[in-house]
C-alpha positions, 0 to 999 in steps of 0.5 A: 252271546251263544244261544241257550241249549238245554243240557241232559243229566246222566248218571254215570252209576246208573249206566253200564260200563260199556255205555259209559265207555261209549259216551266218554271215547265220543266226548274225549276226542281227538285222543292221541294214538300210539303203538306200544311195543314191549318185549316178554322175556323169553324175546317175543316182541309185542305191538299193540295200538292204544288211544287211551294215552297221554303226556302228563308230566315233563319233570319227570317225563311221565306217559300215562298208558291205560290198558284194559285186561282181557274178558276173564281179567287176565292180563293182556301181553302188553301189561304182562310184558311190562310188568315182567321187564318194567320196560316199554316203548311209546311210538307216535302213529302218523298218518302214513302208519294208519294201516299198519297200526290197524293190523297191529289191533288184530287179536293175534295170538301172543307167539304172533309177531304184530310188527312183521304181520304189519310190514313194520321194522323193529329198531334195537332199543337203546335205553330198554331191551324193547325195540322201537318202531323205525317208521314211527316219526317219534318214539319215546322209551320208557321205564315203568315208573308206577302201575294203578290197578282200577278194579279188575278191568283195567291197569294205568301204566305210568312211564318214565320217559329214558330216551326219544327218538325223532325223525330228523325232519321234524325237529328244531335241534337248537330250539327242540321244537317239534314241527307238528304239521310234519309229524302229521299225527292221527287221533282217535274219535268215537267208534271206528273214527280218526281225525288228522292233525293238519288243520291247526291254528295258533292262540297264544295266552293273553296276560291279564293287561291284554285281556283288560285291553281286549275287554274294553275294545269290546265295550267301546265297539258296542256303544 
């Protein structure tokens, strides 16, 4: 039995948005990190990292991206490009890409190519017009499925995966299993913190019968 510890209650309706942000990003960890590549209709490519991101569905295959607007509530390049083209590509960030990802986080002007600044290679998309990142271990080409406006400050973009690029050493082609240790993805913690995914363990889900057997075993051991 775990030792009893007191909890404190925090009323989210009585604290600022910044305070809510700090509590959320420090609690929901680790969060997967992606580099989103988009292309403006004029041909300008944009790349930006996001950790408000996850997979929500397999049928249809839906990825979710949370994009904050500028302080004046205008759209950032990622949101604007997705609105104009309805396409984007999600590039999973591994440990080898961390420094380049951080360069892409620099608030460059819209005309600057973040991929070039970071030394990353833009590979032509096959199902969408925006490129994927050749150095990324996995990339998902997506078409916009739905956009949710959350007030004035944030957009939630749901994208349907139409094509996947995966480094050949990471996937079992027959079983379609991803080698997660070899993937070496990184996660985002609170503040400026990051984590690796190298320390893993397996924990199979039990059937009800297995759980009952385990309970009986524990009771007998305690007698």
